[in-house]
N, CA, C and O atoms as a GROMACS GRO file, in nm:
protein
  576
    1MET      N    1   1.020   3.089   3.183
    1MET     CA    2   0.902   3.044   3.086
    1MET      C    3   0.950   3.064   2.927
    1MET      O    4   0.916   2.991   2.835
    2ARG      N    5   1.042   3.187   2.918
    2ARG     CA    6   1.104   3.160   2.787
    2ARG      C    7   1.213   3.035   2.761
    2ARG      O    8   1.200   2.990   2.647
    3ILE      N    9   1.281   2.991   2.813
    3ILE     CA   10   1.331   2.871   2.834
    3ILE      C   11   1.240   2.749   2.794
    3ILE      O   12   1.285   2.660   2.720
    4LYS      N   13   1.125   2.746   2.839
    4LYS     CA   14   1.040   2.655   2.811
    4LYS      C   15   1.007   2.647   2.682
    4LYS      O   16   1.022   2.544   2.617
    5ILE      N   17   0.950   2.780   2.623
    5ILE     CA   18   0.925   2.792   2.475
    5ILE      C   19   1.009   2.749   2.390
    5ILE      O   20   0.972   2.678   2.296
    6LEU      N   21   1.155   2.791   2.411
    6LEU     CA   22   1.256   2.784   2.328
    6LEU      C   23   1.280   2.655   2.331
    6LEU      O   24   1.299   2.611   2.218
    7ALA      N   25   1.291   2.549   2.447
    7ALA     CA   26   1.314   2.420   2.432
    7ALA      C   27   1.188   2.347   2.375
    7ALA      O   28   1.202   2.225   2.362
    8ALA      N   29   1.074   2.398   2.340
    8ALA     CA   30   0.973   2.308   2.277
    8ALA      C   31   0.999   2.377   2.146
    8ALA      O   32   1.007   2.297   2.052
    9LEU      N   33   1.010   2.476   2.120
    9LEU     CA   34   1.039   2.516   1.972
    9LEU      C   35   1.160   2.431   1.890
    9LEU      O   36   1.149   2.378   1.779
   10CYS      N   37   1.271   2.434   1.972
   10CYS     CA   38   1.380   2.323   1.940
   10CYS      C   39   1.362   2.181   1.897
   10CYS      O   40   1.422   2.116   1.812
   11ALA      N   41   1.250   2.146   1.989
   11ALA     CA   42   1.205   1.979   1.972
   11ALA      C   43   1.148   1.960   1.890
   11ALA      O   44   1.151   1.846   1.845
   12LEU      N   45   1.060   2.063   1.825
   12LEU     CA   46   0.966   2.061   1.709
   12LEU      C   47   1.020   1.938   1.569
   12LEU      O   48   0.979   1.827   1.535
   13PRO      N   49   1.116   2.022   1.528
   13PRO     CA   50   1.207   1.955   1.445
   13PRO      C   51   1.210   1.816   1.460
   13PRO      O   52   1.151   1.741   1.383
   14LEU      N   53   1.282   1.775   1.565
   14LEU     CA   54   1.310   1.658   1.617
   14LEU      C   55   1.202   1.548   1.605
   14LEU      O   56   1.227   1.436   1.561
   15LEU      N   57   1.082   1.588   1.647
   15LEU     CA   58   0.977   1.528   1.673
   15LEU      C   59   0.922   1.494   1.501
   15LEU      O   60   0.893   1.381   1.462
   16ALA      N   61   0.919   1.601   1.428
   16ALA     CA   62   0.886   1.578   1.296
   16ALA      C   63   0.966   1.454   1.232
   16ALA      O   64   0.912   1.360   1.174
   17ALA      N   65   1.092   1.468   1.250
   17ALA     CA   66   1.188   1.385   1.190
   17ALA      C   67   1.155   1.246   1.224
   17ALA      O   68   1.143   1.157   1.141
   18THR      N   69   1.139   1.230   1.372
   18THR     CA   70   1.086   1.101   1.412
   18THR      C   71   0.969   1.056   1.352
   18THR      O   72   0.976   0.945   1.299
   19ALA      N   73   0.866   1.113   1.349
   19ALA     CA   74   0.738   1.090   1.283
   19ALA      C   75   0.760   1.040   1.133
   19ALA      O   76   0.697   0.949   1.079
   20THR      N   77   0.861   1.114   1.077
   20THR     CA   78   0.895   1.095   0.923
   20THR      C   79   0.965   0.944   0.926
   20THR      O   80   0.919   0.860   0.849
   21LEU      N   81   1.055   0.915   0.999
   21LEU     CA   82   1.157   0.787   1.023
   21LEU      C   83   1.021   0.683   1.048
   21LEU      O   84   1.023   0.583   0.976
   22ALA      N   85   0.926   0.693   1.122
   22ALA     CA   86   0.854   0.581   1.179
   22ALA      C   87   0.750   0.565   1.053
   22ALA      O   88   0.700   0.455   1.029
   23ALA      N   89   0.726   0.660   0.988
   23ALA     CA   90   0.631   0.640   0.870
   23ALA      C   91   0.710   0.566   0.745
   23ALA      O   92   0.651   0.491   0.667
   24GLN      N   93   0.846   0.595   0.737
   24GLN     CA   94   0.907   0.508   0.641
   24GLN      C   95   0.936   0.369   0.672
   24GLN      O   96   0.958   0.285   0.585
   25SER      N   97   0.935   0.345   0.797
   25SER     CA   98   0.972   0.211   0.831
   25SER      C   99   0.850   0.103   0.867
   25SER      O  100   0.853  -0.003   0.928
   26SER      N  101   0.734   0.181   0.797
   26SER     CA  102   0.611   0.093   0.828
   26SER      C  103   0.546   0.105   0.680
   26SER      O  104   0.566   0.205   0.612
   27PRO      N  105   0.469   0.000   0.637
   27PRO     CA  106   0.400   0.006   0.514
   27PRO      C  107   0.249   0.066   0.539
   27PRO      O  108   0.161   0.057   0.453
   28LEU      N  109   0.232   0.124   0.653
   28LEU     CA  110   0.101   0.159   0.666
   28LEU      C  111   0.096   0.318   0.605
   28LEU      O  112   0.181   0.403   0.631
   29GLY      N  113  -0.010   0.337   0.526
   29GLY     CA  114  -0.043   0.475   0.466
   29GLY      C  115  -0.093   0.467   0.343
   29GLY      O  116  -0.170   0.379   0.308
   30ARG      N  117  -0.041   0.582   0.251
   30ARG     CA  118  -0.111   0.567   0.123
   30ARG      C  119   0.026   0.577   0.008
   30ARG      O  120   0.134   0.635   0.011
   31TRP      N  121  -0.037   0.495  -0.084
   31TRP     CA  122   0.078   0.436  -0.200
   31TRP      C  123  -0.003   0.456  -0.323
   31TRP      O  124  -0.122   0.426  -0.337
   32LYS      N  125   0.083   0.513  -0.419
   32LYS     CA  126   0.036   0.536  -0.548
   32LYS      C  127   0.089   0.379  -0.629
   32LYS      O  128   0.204   0.337  -0.634
   33THR      N  129  -0.024   0.320  -0.681
   33THR     CA  130   0.030   0.221  -0.780
   33THR      C  131   0.042   0.229  -0.905
   33THR      O  132  -0.044   0.295  -0.964
   34LEU      N  133   0.123   0.181  -0.966
   34LEU     CA  134   0.147   0.201  -1.109
   34LEU      C  135   0.125   0.126  -1.214
   34LEU      O  136   0.174   0.014  -1.200
   35ASP      N  137   0.064   0.143  -1.327
   35ASP     CA  138   0.046   0.066  -1.439
   35ASP      C  139   0.180   0.022  -1.475
   35ASP      O  140   0.277   0.095  -1.493
   36ASP      N  141   0.173  -0.141  -1.486
   36ASP     CA  142   0.276  -0.241  -1.536
   36ASP      C  143   0.346  -0.175  -1.661
   36ASP      O  144   0.466  -0.146  -1.659
   37LYS      N  145   0.278  -0.156  -1.751
   37LYS     CA  146   0.316  -0.124  -1.866
   37LYS      C  147   0.354   0.043  -1.897
   37LYS      O  148   0.454   0.056  -1.968
   38THR      N  149   0.308   0.136  -1.866
   38THR     CA  150   0.322   0.261  -1.889
   38THR      C  151   0.380   0.328  -1.786
   38THR      O  152   0.428   0.439  -1.808
   39GLY      N  153   0.386   0.267  -1.646
   39GLY     CA  154   0.426   0.350  -1.529
   39GLY      C  155   0.342   0.455  -1.453
   39GLY      O  156   0.378   0.523  -1.358
   40LYS      N  157   0.225   0.455  -1.512
   40LYS     CA  158   0.161   0.589  -1.479
   40LYS      C  159   0.100   0.554  -1.368
   40LYS      O  160   0.061   0.439  -1.351
   41PRO      N  161   0.083   0.654  -1.272
   41PRO     CA  162  -0.006   0.606  -1.159
   41PRO      C  163  -0.174   0.586  -1.171
   41PRO      O  164  -0.247   0.678  -1.208
   42MET      N  165  -0.216   0.471  -1.139
   42MET     CA  166  -0.349   0.402  -1.151
   42MET      C  167  -0.436   0.446  -1.031
   42MET      O  168  -0.542   0.507  -1.044
   43THR      N  169  -0.390   0.415  -0.933
   43THR     CA  170  -0.466   0.456  -0.798
   43THR      C  171  -0.392   0.496  -0.690
   43THR      O  172  -0.270   0.488  -0.702
   44VAL      N  173  -0.439   0.540  -0.580
   44VAL     CA  174  -0.393   0.564  -0.430
   44VAL      C  175  -0.460   0.445  -0.354
   44VAL      O  176  -0.583   0.443  -0.342
   45THR      N  177  -0.392   0.359  -0.310
   45THR     CA  178  -0.409   0.250  -0.208
   45THR      C  179  -0.349   0.251  -0.083
   45THR      O  180  -0.228   0.255  -0.062
   46GLU      N  181  -0.455   0.246   0.013
   46GLU     CA  182  -0.400   0.273   0.145
   46GLU      C  183  -0.366   0.141   0.224
   46GLU      O  184  -0.438   0.041   0.217
   47VAL      N  185  -0.272   0.146   0.286
   47VAL     CA  186  -0.232   0.015   0.365
   47VAL      C  187  -0.272   0.024   0.502
   47VAL      O  188  -0.227   0.122   0.560
   48TYR      N  189  -0.341  -0.050   0.566
   48TYR     CA  190  -0.408  -0.024   0.709
   48TYR      C  191  -0.387  -0.183   0.768
   48TYR      O  192  -0.355  -0.285   0.706
   49GLN      N  193  -0.414  -0.166   0.900
   49GLN     CA  194  -0.414  -0.287   0.986
   49GLN      C  195  -0.566  -0.310   1.001
   49GLN      O  196  -0.661  -0.240   1.038
   50ALA      N  197  -0.550  -0.453   0.951
   50ALA     CA  198  -0.702  -0.500   0.959
   50ALA      C  199  -0.742  -0.548   1.119
   50ALA      O  200  -0.666  -0.569   1.213
   51ARG      N  201  -0.868  -0.557   1.114
   51ARG     CA  202  -0.932  -0.602   1.282
   51ARG      C  203  -0.846  -0.702   1.325
   51ARG      O  204  -0.793  -0.694   1.436
   52ASN      N  205  -0.823  -0.815   1.236
   52ASN     CA  206  -0.750  -0.936   1.290
   52ASN      C  207  -0.582  -0.932   1.314
   52ASN      O  208  -0.505  -1.026   1.332
   53GLY      N  209  -0.558  -0.799   1.309
   53GLY     CA  210  -0.415  -0.779   1.316
   53GLY      C  211  -0.303  -0.769   1.190
   53GLY      O  212  -0.194  -0.713   1.186
   54THR      N  213  -0.371  -0.840   1.098
   54THR     CA  214  -0.275  -0.846   0.967
   54THR      C  215  -0.315  -0.711   0.908
   54THR      O  216  -0.398  -0.634   0.957
   55LEU      N  217  -0.234  -0.689   0.778
   55LEU     CA  218  -0.225  -0.609   0.718
   55LEU      C  219  -0.291  -0.616   0.572
   55LEU      O  220  -0.269  -0.705   0.490
   56ALA      N  221  -0.375  -0.508   0.555
   56ALA     CA  222  -0.460  -0.518   0.453
   56ALA      C  223  -0.432  -0.388   0.359
   56ALA      O  224  -0.357  -0.300   0.402
   57ALA      N  225  -0.495  -0.377   0.226
   57ALA     CA  226  -0.491  -0.255   0.130
   57ALA      C  227  -0.617  -0.248   0.069
   57ALA      O  228  -0.683  -0.348   0.037
   58ARG      N  229  -0.656  -0.116   0.050
   58ARG     CA  230  -0.796  -0.089  -0.020
   58ARG      C  231  -0.773   0.046  -0.094
   58ARG      O  232  -0.712   0.140  -0.043
   59ILE      N  233  -0.839   0.045  -0.250
   59ILE     CA  234  -0.814   0.160  -0.304
   59ILE      C  235  -0.880   0.277  -0.254
   59ILE      O  236  -0.996   0.257  -0.221
   60VAL      N  237  -0.834   0.405  -0.238
   60VAL     CA  238  -0.912   0.503  -0.174
   60VAL      C  239  -0.898   0.631  -0.279
   60VAL      O  240  -0.944   0.743  -0.256
   61GLU      N  241  -0.832   0.595  -0.393
   61GLU     CA  242  -0.847   0.724  -0.524
   61GLU      C  243  -0.844   0.655  -0.620
   61GLU      O  244  -0.779   0.551  -0.607
   62ASN      N  245  -0.898   0.677  -0.731
   62ASN     CA  246  -0.867   0.632  -0.861
   62ASN      C  247  -0.792   0.759  -0.948
   62ASN      O  248  -0.826   0.877  -0.959
   63LEU      N  249  -0.702   0.702  -0.993
   63LEU     CA  250  -0.621   0.808  -1.084
   63LEU      C  251  -0.608   0.792  -1.213
   63LEU      O  252  -0.579   0.889  -1.283
   64GLY      N  253  -0.624   0.673  -1.264
   64GLY     CA  254  -0.620   0.658  -1.430
   64GLY      C  255  -0.710   0.538  -1.472
   64GLY      O  256  -0.723   0.510  -1.591
   65LEU      N  257  -0.768   0.471  -1.379
   65LEU     CA  258  -0.886   0.369  -1.420
   65LEU      C  259  -0.994   0.430  -1.473
   65LEU      O  260  -1.010   0.552  -1.467
   66PRO      N  261  -1.095   0.330  -1.543
   66PRO     CA  262  -1.233   0.385  -1.568
   66PRO      C  263  -1.301   0.409  -1.434
   66PRO      O  264  -1.252   0.358  -1.333
   67PRO      N  265  -1.409   0.483  -1.427
   67PRO     CA  266  -1.478   0.496  -1.322
   67PRO      C  267  -1.529   0.352  -1.220
   67PRO      O  268  -1.510   0.339  -1.099
   68THR      N  269  -1.594   0.261  -1.310
   68THR     CA  270  -1.636   0.144  -1.241
   68THR      C  271  -1.531   0.021  -1.305
   68THR      O  272  -1.451   0.043  -1.397
   69CYS      N  273  -1.548  -0.104  -1.240
   69CYS     CA  274  -1.466  -0.203  -1.267
   69CYS      C  275  -1.582  -0.304  -1.342
   69CYS      O  276  -1.660  -0.386  -1.293
   70GLU      N  277  -1.559  -0.263  -1.469
   70GLU     CA  278  -1.660  -0.355  -1.554
   70GLU      C  279  -1.608  -0.505  -1.596
   70GLU      O  280  -1.677  -0.592  -1.650
   71GLN      N  281  -1.490  -0.515  -1.562
   71GLN     CA  282  -1.409  -0.640  -1.596
   71GLN      C  283  -1.383  -0.709  -1.477
   71GLN      O  284  -1.317  -0.812  -1.484
   72CYS      N  285  -1.424  -0.670  -1.370
   72CYS     CA  286  -1.448  -0.731  -1.224
   72CYS      C  287  -1.532  -0.858  -1.231
   72CYS      O  288  -1.600  -0.865  -1.333
   73SER      N  289  -1.541  -0.955  -1.149
   73SER     CA  290  -1.627  -1.039  -1.134
   73SER      C  291  -1.666  -1.059  -1.002
   73SER      O  292  -1.584  -1.025  -0.917
   74GLY      N  293  -1.782  -1.109  -0.960
   74GLY     CA  294  -1.810  -1.134  -0.835
   74GLY      C  295  -1.864  -0.983  -0.763
   74GLY      O  296  -1.916  -0.896  -0.832
   75GLU      N  297  -1.845  -0.970  -0.630
   75GLU     CA  298  -1.917  -0.853  -0.575
   75GLU      C  299  -1.834  -0.712  -0.623
   75GLU      O  300  -1.870  -0.608  -0.568
   76TYR      N  301  -1.746  -0.707  -0.706
   76TYR     CA  302  -1.696  -0.587  -0.736
   76TYR      C  303  -1.758  -0.545  -0.890
   76TYR      O  304  -1.752  -0.429  -0.932
   77LYS      N  305  -1.810  -0.644  -0.959
   77LYS     CA  306  -1.860  -0.623  -1.098
   77LYS      C  307  -1.947  -0.485  -1.093
   77LYS      O  308  -2.044  -0.465  -1.020
   78GLY      N  309  -1.891  -0.394  -1.190
   78GLY     CA  310  -1.971  -0.280  -1.205
   78GLY      C  311  -1.962  -0.162  -1.088
   78GLY      O  312  -2.015  -0.051  -1.087
   79LYS      N  313  -1.896  -0.209  -1.013
   79LYS     CA  314  -1.854  -0.107  -0.876
   79LYS      C  315  -1.729  -0.010  -0.899
   79LYS      O  316  -1.629  -0.042  -0.962
   80PRO      N  317  -1.747   0.089  -0.849
   80PRO     CA  318  -1.631   0.182  -0.837
   80PRO      C  319  -1.502   0.108  -0.795
   80PRO      O  320  -1.512   0.014  -0.715
   81PHE      N  321  -1.391   0.140  -0.838
   81PHE     CA  322  -1.269   0.091  -0.791
   81PHE      C  323  -1.230   0.139  -0.653
   81PHE      O  324  -1.157   0.070  -0.581
   82VAL      N  325  -1.279   0.257  -0.615
   82VAL     CA  326  -1.251   0.299  -0.500
   82VAL      C  327  -1.352   0.242  -0.409
   82VAL      O  328  -1.475   0.256  -0.414
   83GLY      N  329  -1.258   0.154  -0.298
   83GLY     CA  330  -1.320   0.040  -0.164
   83GLY      C  331  -1.289  -0.060  -0.209
   83GLY      O  332  -1.334  -0.144  -0.131
   84ILE      N  333  -1.213  -0.134  -0.328
   84ILE     CA  334  -1.186  -0.258  -0.359
   84ILE      C  335  -1.058  -0.303  -0.274
   84ILE      O  336  -0.948  -0.247  -0.283
   85VAL      N  337  -1.084  -0.408  -0.192
   85VAL     CA  338  -0.976  -0.448  -0.114
   85VAL      C  339  -0.880  -0.520  -0.200
   85VAL      O  340  -0.930  -0.611  -0.267
   86THR      N  341  -0.732  -0.496  -0.216
   86THR     CA  342  -0.648  -0.548  -0.310
   86THR      C  343  -0.550  -0.645  -0.231
   86THR      O  344  -0.502  -0.732  -0.303
   87LEU      N  345  -0.513  -0.647  -0.106
   87LEU     CA  346  -0.436  -0.718  -0.041
   87LEU      C  347  -0.503  -0.742   0.089
   87LEU      O  348  -0.564  -0.655   0.151
   88TRP      N  349  -0.489  -0.863   0.126
   88TRP     CA  350  -0.563  -0.897   0.289
   88TRP      C  351  -0.469  -1.000   0.356
   88TRP      O  352  -0.385  -1.057   0.286
   89ASN      N  353  -0.478  -1.022   0.471
   89ASN     CA  354  -0.401  -1.136   0.548
   89ASN      C  355  -0.274  -1.112   0.561
   89ASN      O  356  -0.214  -1.213   0.598
   90LEU      N  357  -0.210  -1.025   0.547
   90LEU     CA  358  -0.029  -1.007   0.532
   90LEU      C  359   0.014  -1.017   0.673
   90LEU      O  360  -0.032  -0.944   0.761
   91LYS      N  361   0.090  -1.095   0.692
   91LYS     CA  362   0.143  -1.133   0.813
   91LYS      C  363   0.294  -1.098   0.819
   91LYS      O  364   0.358  -1.105   0.713
   92PRO      N  365   0.355  -1.063   0.927
   92PRO     CA  366   0.491  -1.062   0.925
   92PRO      C  367   0.586  -1.185   0.891
   92PRO      O  368   0.560  -1.299   0.931
   93LYS      N  369   0.693  -1.156   0.817
   93LYS     CA  370   0.752  -1.241   0.742
   93LYS      C  371   0.884  -1.200   0.677
   93LYS      O  372   0.867  -1.130   0.578
   94ASP      N  373   1.010  -1.228   0.708
   94ASP     CA  374   1.134  -1.206   0.681
   94ASP      C  375   1.150  -1.053   0.658
   94ASP      O  376   1.176  -1.004   0.548
   95GLY      N  377   1.130  -0.978   0.778
   95GLY     CA  378   1.160  -0.821   0.782
   95GLY      C  379   1.063  -0.756   0.686
   95GLY      O  380   1.090  -0.643   0.645
   96GLY      N  381   0.948  -0.819   0.646
   96GLY     CA  382   0.860  -0.762   0.556
   96GLY      C  383   0.724  -0.796   0.611
   96GLY      O  384   0.693  -0.789   0.730
   97TRP      N  385   0.637  -0.839   0.502
   97TRP     CA  386   0.496  -0.894   0.522
   97TRP      C  387   0.475  -0.988   0.413
   97TRP      O  388   0.539  -0.978   0.308
   98GLY      N  389   0.384  -1.083   0.432
   98GLY     CA  390   0.339  -1.171   0.322
   98GLY      C  391   0.257  -1.295   0.368
   98GLY      O  392   0.206  -1.300   0.479
   99ASP      N  393   0.249  -1.378   0.291
   99ASP     CA  394   0.145  -1.500   0.304
   99ASP      C  395   0.027  -1.463   0.316
   99ASP      O  396  -0.043  -1.501   0.410
  100GLY      N  397  -0.015  -1.380   0.219
  100GLY     CA  398  -0.141  -1.322   0.230
  100GLY      C  399  -0.222  -1.344   0.080
  100GLY      O  400  -0.184  -1.415  -0.013
  101ASN      N  401  -0.331  -1.271   0.086
  101ASN     CA  402  -0.399  -1.287  -0.051
  101ASN      C  403  -0.404  -1.142  -0.130
  101ASN      O  404  -0.396  -1.040  -0.062
  102GLY      N  405  -0.414  -1.134  -0.257
  102GLY     CA  406  -0.420  -1.037  -0.352
  102GLY      C  407  -0.518  -1.035  -0.429
  102GLY      O  408  -0.568  -1.147  -0.444
  103TYR      N  409  -0.578  -0.935  -0.496
  103TYR     CA  410  -0.669  -0.904  -0.612
  103TYR      C  411  -0.622  -0.804  -0.669
  103TYR      O  412  -0.607  -0.700  -0.605
  104LYS      N  413  -0.585  -0.812  -0.804
  104LYS     CA  414  -0.580  -0.687  -0.907
  104LYS      C  415  -0.704  -0.683  -0.986
  104LYS      O  416  -0.736  -0.775  -1.061
  105PRO      N  417  -0.781  -0.567  -0.965
  105PRO     CA  418  -0.903  -0.561  -1.033
  105PRO      C  419  -0.894  -0.542  -1.180
  105PRO      O  420  -0.976  -0.582  -1.262
  106SER      N  421  -0.767  -0.466  -1.208
  106SER     CA  422  -0.760  -0.423  -1.356
  106SER      C  423  -0.746  -0.524  -1.442
  106SER      O  424  -0.749  -0.500  -1.562
  107GLU      N  425  -0.729  -0.654  -1.394
  107GLU     CA  426  -0.727  -0.774  -1.445
  107GLU      C  427  -0.788  -0.880  -1.402
  107GLU      O  428  -0.759  -0.994  -1.437
  108ASP      N  429  -0.887  -0.847  -1.314
  108ASP     CA  430  -0.986  -0.942  -1.246
  108ASP      C  431  -0.894  -1.086  -1.198
  108ASP      O  432  -0.936  -1.199  -1.221
  109THR      N  433  -0.788  -1.063  -1.140
  109THR     CA  434  -0.699  -1.140  -1.100
  109THR      C  435  -0.674  -1.157  -0.960
  109THR      O  436  -0.629  -1.064  -0.893
  110HIS      N  437  -0.706  -1.289  -0.902
  110HIS     CA  438  -0.660  -1.340  -0.762
  110HIS      C  439  -0.515  -1.408  -0.746
  110HIS      O  440  -0.483  -1.506  -0.814
  111PHE      N  441  -0.436  -1.354  -0.658
  111PHE     CA  442  -0.302  -1.407  -0.644
  111PHE      C  443  -0.276  -1.429  -0.499
  111PHE      O  444  -0.343  -1.380  -0.408
  112LYS      N  445  -0.172  -1.508  -0.487
  112LYS     CA  446  -0.092  -1.531  -0.337
  112LYS      C  447   0.015  -1.412  -0.327
  112LYS      O  448   0.082  -1.374  -0.423
  113VAL      N  449   0.020  -1.361  -0.203
  113VAL     CA  450   0.108  -1.252  -0.182
  113VAL      C  451   0.211  -1.305  -0.126
  113VAL      O  452   0.196  -1.346  -0.011
  114LYS      N  453   0.342  -1.317  -0.190
  114LYS     CA  454   0.443  -1.380  -0.134
  114LYS      C  455   0.510  -1.291  -0.033
  114LYS      O  456   0.530  -1.312   0.086
  115SER      N  457   0.537  -1.195  -0.100
  115SER     CA  458   0.610  -1.060   0.029
  115SER      C  459   0.588  -0.914  -0.017
  115SER      O  460   0.589  -0.883  -0.136
  116VAL      N  461   0.574  -0.850   0.056
  116VAL     CA  462   0.561  -0.679   0.073
  116VAL      C  463   0.655  -0.648   0.154
  116VAL      O  464   0.653  -0.682   0.272
  117LYS      N  465   0.752  -0.576   0.099
  117LYS     CA  466   0.873  -0.529   0.137
  117LYS      C  467   0.892  -0.368   0.128
  117LYS      O  468   0.863  -0.324   0.017
  118LEU      N  469   0.929  -0.283   0.208
  118LEU     CA  470   0.986  -0.152   0.194
  118LEU      C  471   1.113  -0.168   0.117
  118LEU      O  472   1.201  -0.245   0.154
  119VAL      N  473   1.120  -0.102   0.021
  119VAL     CA  474   1.263  -0.040  -0.044
  119VAL      C  475   1.269   0.072  -0.063
  119VAL      O  476   1.166   0.140  -0.062
  120ASP      N  477   1.396   0.129  -0.086
  120ASP     CA  478   1.443   0.269  -0.108
  120ASP      C  479   1.406   0.387  -0.006
  120ASP      O  480   1.358   0.500  -0.022
  121GLY      N  481   1.454   0.307   0.117
  121GLY     CA  482   1.451   0.404   0.221
  121GLY      C  483   1.308   0.419   0.274
  121GLY      O  484   1.279   0.513   0.348
  122GLY      N  485   1.224   0.333   0.237
  122GLY     CA  486   1.060   0.320   0.280
  122GLY      C  487   0.995   0.403   0.178
  122GLY      O  488   0.872   0.405   0.183
  123ARG      N  489   1.058   0.477   0.080
  123ARG     CA  490   0.973   0.572  -0.016
  123ARG      C  491   0.895   0.460  -0.108
  123ARG      O  492   0.793   0.503  -0.164
  124LYS      N  493   0.927   0.333  -0.129
  124LYS     CA  494   0.862   0.236  -0.213
  124LYS      C  495   0.812   0.122  -0.141
  124LYS      O  496   0.850   0.094  -0.028
  125LEU      N  497   0.717   0.049  -0.213
  125LEU     CA  498   0.659  -0.095  -0.152
  125LEU      C  499   0.685  -0.182  -0.249
  125LEU      O  500   0.628  -0.158  -0.356
  126GLU      N  501   0.759  -0.284  -0.243
  126GLU     CA  502   0.770  -0.395  -0.331
  126GLU      C  503   0.667  -0.498  -0.294
  126GLU      O  504   0.674  -0.562  -0.188
  127VAL      N  505   0.562  -0.514  -0.389
  127VAL     CA  506   0.467  -0.617  -0.365
  127VAL      C  507   0.492  -0.757  -0.470
  127VAL      O  508   0.469  -0.761  -0.591
  128ILE      N  509   0.541  -0.856  -0.392
  128ILE     CA  510   0.535  -0.995  -0.500
  128ILE      C  511   0.418  -1.068  -0.487
  128ILE      O  512   0.388  -1.118  -0.378
  129GLY      N  513   0.349  -1.078  -0.587
  129GLY     CA  514   0.220  -1.184  -0.613
  129GLY      C  515   0.264  -1.299  -0.699
  129GLY      O  516   0.344  -1.288  -0.792
  130CYS      N  517   0.200  -1.416  -0.659
  130CYS     CA  518   0.239  -1.521  -0.748
  130CYS      C  519   0.112  -1.604  -0.759
  130CYS      O  520   0.045  -1.621  -0.657
  131LYS      N  521   0.069  -1.663  -0.890
  131LYS     CA  522   0.005  -1.754  -0.943
  131LYS      C  523   0.058  -1.894  -0.983
  131LYS      O  524   0.119  -1.906  -1.089
  132ALA      N  525   0.036  -2.002  -0.900
  132ALA     CA  526   0.096  -2.103  -0.938
  132ALA      C  527   0.266  -2.077  -0.890
  132ALA      O  528   0.309  -2.042  -0.780
  133ILE      N  529   0.326  -2.102  -0.991
  133ILE     CA  530   0.497  -2.096  -0.999
  133ILE      C  531   0.527  -1.950  -1.058
  133ILE      O  532   0.643  -1.912  -1.074
  134PHE      N  533   0.418  -1.870  -1.090
  134PHE     CA  534   0.461  -1.773  -1.181
  134PHE      C  535   0.437  -1.642  -1.089
  134PHE      O  536   0.326  -1.626  -1.036
  135CYS      N  537   0.530  -1.559  -1.072
  135CYS     CA  538   0.551  -1.450  -0.968
  135CYS      C  539   0.557  -1.304  -1.072
  135CYS      O  540   0.609  -1.299  -1.184
  136ARG      N  541   0.500  -1.209  -1.012
  136ARG     CA  542   0.532  -1.081  -1.032
  136ARG      C  543   0.557  -0.961  -0.925
  136ARG      O  544   0.499  -0.950  -0.816
  137THR      N  545   0.649  -0.878  -0.976
  137THR     CA  546   0.668  -0.781  -0.875
  137THR      C  547   0.605  -0.646  -0.936
  137THR      O  548   0.624  -0.603  -1.050
  138ALA      N  549   0.519  -0.585  -0.829
  138ALA     CA  550   0.482  -0.443  -0.865
  138ALA      C  551   0.541  -0.336  -0.747
  138ALA      O  552   0.561  -0.369  -0.630
  139THR      N  553   0.559  -0.240  -0.787
  139THR     CA  554   0.641  -0.141  -0.719
  139THR      C  555   0.529  -0.020  -0.679
  139THR      O  556   0.448   0.015  -0.765
  140TRP      N  557   0.527   0.030  -0.573
  140TRP     CA  558   0.434   0.124  -0.509
  140TRP      C  559   0.491   0.226  -0.473
  140TRP      O  560   0.596   0.198  -0.416
  141VAL      N  561   0.463   0.367  -0.481
  141VAL     CA  562   0.524   0.456  -0.438
  141VAL      C  563   0.456   0.561  -0.340
  141VAL      O  564   0.348   0.614  -0.363
  142ARG      N  565   0.525   0.582  -0.242
  142ARG     CA  566   0.447   0.648  -0.121
  142ARG      C  567   0.401   0.778  -0.174
  142ARG      O  568   0.460   0.856  -0.248
  143ALA      N  569   0.248   0.786  -0.103
  143ALA     CA  570   0.168   0.908  -0.159
  143ALA      C  571   0.168   1.006  -0.044
  143ALA      O  572   0.125   1.119  -0.063
  144ASP      N  573   0.211   0.973   0.065
  144ASP     CA  574   0.210   1.054   0.181
  144ASP      C  575   0.318   1.092   0.251
  144ASP      O  576   0.305   1.163   0.351
   0.00000   0.00000   0.00000
């Protein structure tokens, strides 16, 4: 009986390390988005698998934005930032994800998502979005 307990206790750190590595090889989870100019955290955004099997992201926590999105147009006008979907229809592409759509509520801007890739050992997520031929890169930092 003691051997089984000892074996179980020895396996716990290995299981925890395996879970950590799995989390770092997937974009699923919570990420802090950063302000382009100041670098300060703006939101916590959760990347999740959508019903259609693609990846999507929505704001789950507001860290530095006004309480509601007054500059947003359409369905999000005057609504809280929490709950706004910011990325959708991301498909596997070149070792990451991409070819989806994006929305930046702080600028009320829609864009095409060229790519989403894990960097820095899975601690950061690089999101490249484009409007016409102009592309910008945002770096998100893992929050969980």
